C-alpha positions in Angstrom: 127.1 119.7 93.5 128.0 121.6 96.7 131.7 122.0 97.6 133.3 120.9 100.9 133.3 124.4 102.3 129.5 124.7 101.8 128.9 121.3 103.4 130.8 122.4 106.5 128.4 125.2 107.0 125.4 122.8 107.2 124.0 122.5 110.7 124.1 118.8 112.0 120.8 117.5 113.1 122.0 117.0 116.7 122.7 120.8 116.9 119.1 121.7 115.8 116.6 122.7 118.6 114.6 119.6 119.7 111.3 121.2 118.9 112.3 121.8 115.2 113.6 118.2 114.8 110.5 116.8 116.4 108.3 118.8 114.1 110.2 117.5 111.1 109.8 113.9 112.3 106.0 114.3 112.5 105.8 114.7 108.7 107.4 111.3 108.0 105.3 108.3 107.1 104.4 106.4 110.3 107.0 103.6 109.6 109.8 106.1 109.1 108.7 108.1 112.1 109.0 105.1 114.4 112.4 104.3 113.1 113.5 108.0 113.4 112.3 108.1 117.0 115.2 105.7 117.9 117.9 108.1 116.9 118.0 109.8 120.3 116.3 109.4 123.6 114.7 112.9 123.3 112.8 111.8 120.2 111.6 108.5 121.7 107.9 109.6 121.7 108.0 111.8 118.6 105.9 109.4 116.7 103.0 110.2 119.0 102.6 113.4 117.1 103.0 111.9 113.6 100.7 113.4 110.9 100.9 110.7 108.2 99.2 107.5 109.0 100.1 105.4 106.0 99.0 101.8 106.3 99.0 100.8 102.7 99.6 97.6 100.7 102.9 96.9 102.5 101.0 96.6 105.8 98.0 94.7 104.4 100.1 92.0 102.8 102.3 91.6 105.8 99.8 91.6 108.6 96.4 89.9 109.1 93.3 92.0 109.6 93.1 91.9 113.4 96.9 92.4 113.8 96.8 95.4 111.5 93.7 96.8 113.2 95.3 96.5 116.6 98.4 98.3 115.3 96.3 101.2 113.8 94.2 101.5 116.9 97.3 101.7 119.1 98.5 104.6 116.8 95.3 106.5 117.2 95.1 105.9 121.0 98.7 107.1 121.4 98.4 110.1 119.2 98.9 113.4 121.1 99.4 115.8 118.1 96.8 118.4 117.0 96.8 117.3 113.4 96.6 114.1 111.3 97.3 115.1 107.7 96.8 111.8 106.0 95.2 108.4 106.7 95.8 105.7 104.1 94.4 102.3 105.1 94.2 99.0 103.2 92.1 96.5 105.2 89.1 94.2 105.3 86.4 96.3 107.0 84.1 93.5 108.1 84.2 92.9 111.8 86.0 96.2 112.7 83.3 98.7 111.8 83.3 100.2 115.3 87.0 100.8 115.1 86.7 102.4 111.7 84.1 104.8 113.0 86.3 105.7 116.0 89.3 106.4 113.7 87.3 108.5 111.3 85.9 110.6 114.1 89.4 111.2 115.4 90.4 112.3 111.9 87.5 114.7 111.8 88.7 116.3 115.0 92.3 116.5 113.8 91.5 118.3 110.5 92.6 115.5 108.1 93.4 116.6 104.6 93.9 113.3 102.7 91.7 110.3 103.3 92.3 107.0 101.4 90.3 103.9 102.4 91.0 100.8 100.3 88.6 98.2 101.6 88.8 94.6 100.2 85.1 94.2 100.1 81.9 96.1 100.6 80.3 96.4 104.1 81.2 99.7 105.6 79.5 103.1 105.1 81.0 106.5 106.0 78.2 108.3 107.7 77.1 111.8 106.7 78.3 113.2 110.1 81.9 112.3 109.2 81.9 113.7 105.7 80.1 116.8 106.9 82.9 117.4 109.4 85.7 117.2 106.9 86.3 120.9 106.5 89.9 120.8 105.4 89.8 117.6 103.3 91.6 118.0 99.9 91.8 114.4 98.7 89.2 111.6 99.1 89.9 108.1 97.7 87.5 105.3 98.5 87.4 101.7 97.3 84.5 99.4 98.2 83.1 102.0 100.6 79.6 103.4 100.7 78.9 107.1 101.7 76.0 109.1 103.1 75.6 112.7 102.0 73.3 115.5 103.2 71.5 117.5 100.6 73.3 120.6 101.6 76.6 119.4 103.2 78.9 121.7 105.1 82.1 119.7 104.7 84.2 118.8 101.6 84.2 122.4 100.4 88.0 122.4 99.8 88.1 118.9 98.1 90.5 118.9 95.2 90.6 115.2 94.3 87.7 112.7 94.4 88.5 109.1 93.5 85.7 106.5 93.8 86.2 102.8 93.1 83.4 100.2 93.2 80.9 102.4 94.9 77.2 102.6 94.5 76.7 106.2 93.3 73.2 107.6 92.8 72.3 110.5 90.6 71.4 112.6 93.6 74.7 111.9 95.4 76.7 112.7 92.2 74.8 116.0 91.7 75.5 117.0 95.3 79.2 116.3 95.0 79.6 118.2 91.7 77.6 121.2 92.8 79.0 121.4 96.3 82.7 120.7 95.7 83.5 123.9 93.9 87.3 123.5 94.3 87.3 120.0 92.7 90.1 119.5 90.1 90.1 115.8 89.5 87.2 113.3 89.4 87.8 109.6 89.0 85.1 107.0 88.8 86.2 103.4 88.5 83.9 100.4 88.2 81.1 102.1 90.1 77.5 101.0 90.0 76.2 104.2 88.6 73.2 105.9 87.0 72.7 105.9 83.2 73.0 109.6 82.4 75.8 111.8 83.7 75.8 115.6 83.4 78.7 117.7 84.5 78.2 121.5 84.5 81.4 123.3 85.3 80.1 126.9 85.1 80.5 127.3 88.9 83.7 125.3 89.1 86.7 127.0 87.6 89.2 124.5 88.9 87.9 121.4 87.2 90.6 119.9 85.0 90.6 116.1 84.9 87.8 113.6 84.4 88.6 109.9 84.3 86.0 107.1 84.0 86.6 103.4 83.7 84.4 100.3 83.9 81.1 102.0 84.7 78.9 99.7 82.7 75.6 101.3 83.4 76.7 104.6 82.0 75.2 105.3 78.6 75.2 109.1 78.3 77.9 111.6 79.3 77.3 115.4 78.9 80.1 117.7 79.8 79.8 121.5 80.0 83.2 122.7 81.2 85.5 125.2 79.7 88.4 124.3 82.1 88.6 120.6 81.5 92.0 119.7 80.1 92.2 115.9 80.6 89.6 113.3 79.7 90.1 109.6 80.2 87.5 107.0 79.3 87.7 103.2 79.3 84.6 101.1 78.6 81.8 100.4 76.3 80.9 103.3 74.0 78.4 105.7 75.6 77.0 108.8 74.0 79.4 111.6 74.8 78.6 115.2 74.3 80.8 118.2 74.9 78.6 121.2 75.1 81.2 123.9 74.5 84.7 124.0 73.0 87.4 122.9 75.4 91.1 123.2 75.8 91.7 119.5 76.1 95.5 118.8 76.4 95.2 115.0 76.6 92.6 112.3 75.9 92.5 108.6 76.6 89.6 107.0 74.8 89.6 103.2 74.7 86.4 101.5 73.6 85.8 97.9 74.6 84.7 95.9 71.5 81.0 95.2 71.4 78.7 93.1 69.2 76.4 96.1 68.8 76.8 98.3 65.8 78.7 101.5 66.5 77.5 104.7 64.7 80.6 106.2 63.0 79.1 109.7 63.2 79.2 109.5 66.9 83.0 108.9 66.9 83.5 111.5 64.2 82.0 114.1 66.5 84.3 113.0 69.2 87.3 113.3 66.9 86.4 116.9 66.4 86.1 117.4 70.2 89.6 116.0 70.6 91.1 118.0 67.7 93.3 120.2 69.9 94.8 117.5 72.1 98.6 117.1 72.3 98.5 113.5 73.6 96.0 110.9 72.5 95.5 107.2 73.3 92.7 105.4 71.5 91.8 102.1 69.9 91.5 101.0 66.3 87.7 101.4 66.5 88.1 105.1 66.2 90.4 104.7 63.2 87.9 102.5 61.5 85.0 105.0 62.2 87.1 107.8 60.5 88.2 105.7 57.5 87.0 106.3 54.0 83.3 105.1 53.5 80.1 106.4 51.9 79.2 109.7 53.5 76.1 111.5 52.1 76.2 109.3 49.1 79.9 110.0 48.4 82.8 107.7 49.2 85.2 109.8 51.2 87.2 110.3 54.4 85.8 111.9 57.5 86.5 115.6 58.0 88.8 116.0 61.0 92.4 117.1 61.9 94.7 116.8 64.9 97.0 119.8 64.2 98.4 119.9 67.7 98.9 116.1 68.4 102.5 115.3 69.3 102.0 111.8 70.7 99.7 109.0 69.6 99.2 105.6 71.2 97.0 103.2 69.3 95.7 99.8 70.6 94.7 97.5 67.7 92.7 95.2 70.0 89.1 95.0 68.9 89.6 96.2 65.3 87.5 94.7 62.6 89.0 95.8 59.3 91.7 98.4 60.1 94.6 98.1 57.8 97.9 100.0 57.1 96.1 102.4 54.7 93.5 103.4 57.3 96.3 104.0 59.8 98.1 106.1 57.1 95.0 108.2 56.5 94.8 109.0 60.3 98.5 109.8 60.6 98.2 112.1 57.6 95.8 114.2 59.7 98.4 114.6 62.5 101.0 117.0 60.9 102.8 117.7 64.3 103.1 114.0 65.4 106.5 113.2 66.9 105.9 110.0 68.8 103.9 107.0 67.7 103.1 103.9 69.8 101.1 101.0 68.3 100.2 97.9 70.3 99.4 95.3 67.7 98.3 92.7 70.3 96.9 89.6 68.5 95.5 91.7 65.7 95.7 89.9 62.3 95.1 92.7 59.8 92.3 90.9 57.9 92.7 93.4 55.0 90.5 91.7 52.4 89.9 92.2 48.7 89.5 96.0 48.7 92.9 96.4 50.3 94.6 94.1 47.7 92.9 95.7 44.7 92.8 99.4 45.6 94.2 100.5 49.0 97.6 98.8 48.7 98.2 100.4 45.3 97.1 103.8 46.6 99.4 103.5 49.6 102.4 102.8 47.3 101.7 105.8 45.1 100.9 108.5 47.7 104.0 110.6 48.5 102.8 112.4 51.7 105.5 112.6 54.3 105.5 112.5 58.1 107.9 115.4 58.5 108.0 115.5 62.3 107.8 111.9 63.3 110.9 111.0 65.2 110.1 107.9 67.4 108.0 104.8 66.6 107.2 101.8 68.7 105.3 98.7 67.4 104.6 96.4 70.3 103.8 92.7 69.9 105.3 92.8 66.4 105.1 89.3 64.8 106.8 89.9 61.5 103.6 89.2 59.6 103.1 90.4 56.0 100.7 93.3 56.8 102.8 94.3 59.8 105.7 94.6 57.5 103.6 96.7 55.2 102.9 99.0 58.1 106.6 99.3 58.8 107.3 100.0 55.1 104.6 102.7 55.1 106.2 104.5 58.0 109.8 104.2 56.9 109.0 105.5 53.4 107.4 108.7 54.8 109.1 109.6 58.1 111.8 111.9 56.9 113.5 112.6 60.3 112.8 109.3 62.0 115.4 108.7 64.7 114.4 105.3 66.1 112.0 102.4 65.3 111.3 99.8 67.9 109.8 96.4 66.8 109.1 94.6 70.0 108.1 90.9 69.7 105.4 89.4 72.0 106.4 88.2 75.4 103.7 85.5 75.6 101.2 83.7 73.4 101.6 81.6 70.3 104.0 84.0 68.6 106.3 84.5 71.6 108.6 81.6 70.5 109.2 82.9 67.1 112.9 83.5 66.2 113.0 85.7 63.1 116.2 86.4 61.3 116.6 89.9 62.6 119.7 90.7 60.6 117.8 89.9 57.4 114.8 92.0 58.4 117.0 94.8 59.5 118.7 94.9 56.1 115.3 94.7 54.3 113.8 97.6 56.3 116.8 99.8 55.7 116.0 99.8 52.0 112.7 101.7 52.6 113.9 104.3 55.0 114.4 107.9 53.9 115.6 109.2 57.3 119.1 110.2 58.2 122.1 107.9 58.7 121.6 108.1 62.4 118.3 106.2 62.1 118.3 102.8 63.9 116.0 99.8 64.5 115.9 98.1 67.8 114.1 94.9 68.9 114.6 95.1 72.7 111.8 96.3 74.9 114.0 97.5 77.8 115.4 100.3 75.5 111.9 101.7 74.8 110.6 105.0 76.2 107.2 104.5 77.6 104.1 106.4 76.3 102.5 109.1 78.4 99.4 107.0 79.1 99.5 103.5 80.6 96.9 101.0 79.5 96.2 100.2 83.2 96.1 103.9 84.2 93.0 103.3 86.4 95.0 100.9 88.6 98.1 103.0 88.7 96.2 106.2 89.6 95.4 104.5 92.9 98.8 103.0 93.4 97.3 99.5 93.1 99.2 97.9 90.3 97.5 94.7 89.4 96.4 93.7 92.9 92.8 94.6 92.3 92.5 93.4 88.7 
């Protein structure tokens, strides 16, 4: 913290030259810039040179379409600055197409760097002349917005982030974007109507680091050839995924929506090997089941895989068919560096069956393998059912340096009104733990540290929360 003498040497804003203060004000979001223009008469028109036109959810929920469009149009008509760095606009495009074209053409002339258009329904197309003129654009985020592309575009060469939501994307358009945007670092495709086979070749793109795909139902085949990719997120039905070369993936989010179709375990085993070097992994119980012990080449055995570098695991039990505490143990055993474990039990019932009762339960009680680095465990939607207690017992008997265990009951549903005797369970669980005296159990969600990955990451990445669910 600075001392009083240091603060006395700071130059008050009214002593700064007007041109410096005015330049500072141009970088404020438009709402803040208008408020700041009232601090002195000399800054009254400073907002006319504002560089950040941010008309996001706050504006779209407060004002109707025509009122908001009139406000935005006034801002563009009054703008006297040489640059507009950012345009963020949440609005219904139907009926104001001419205004949208006008605003975009102004943005092209003023070298816009970030363009985010969140349209509430389809009906507007960004013409190729606009995209071809965006020579300094670094971020492009589009929702419910169509685009036109030239086969050999001139613009978009410095694009770093491309986020497309509910867009009709053809194979040709995708290939143009991937081959042309050589500075691309992040590609997000959410709920797009898309072609069936996607191929990403990153040999000419040394900046490509993050690929996130969610809800693209038509996609059945993904082939990735990129040595620089470090983050891979996928949420949807299981496609065929092939990584051509070894990668340095740091994190992976791989959530498979349950399907009635049979899933080939070998396909998921191959993916486990592709993810073997990740430090953070979020997945569903479907992956655990695919890797569990079964007949392989005529021999009943586990899959061959290891997660030597995995430090944080988040597991969603939703969609599981037969996953039990023993299957989870087998997976955790292959994660020797694991420090944080998050399991969302959801409504999963652990239908363990006869094989569990006759064999696996006994094996689990006789194996002495320890989780020597596991420090933090959260079991969400914990209902105090028998097999959930077996899961807790399995963890407590093996986590030698466990610091904290959170057992968070459901907030809603048929189990939300349960009132278990927490003191009794707490005493019971303490009999299994081998951790230090500082170990504790908590049943309050507000105390929990959140996992690295959110289940609704594709909404949060756009700053939408649940408004577009």
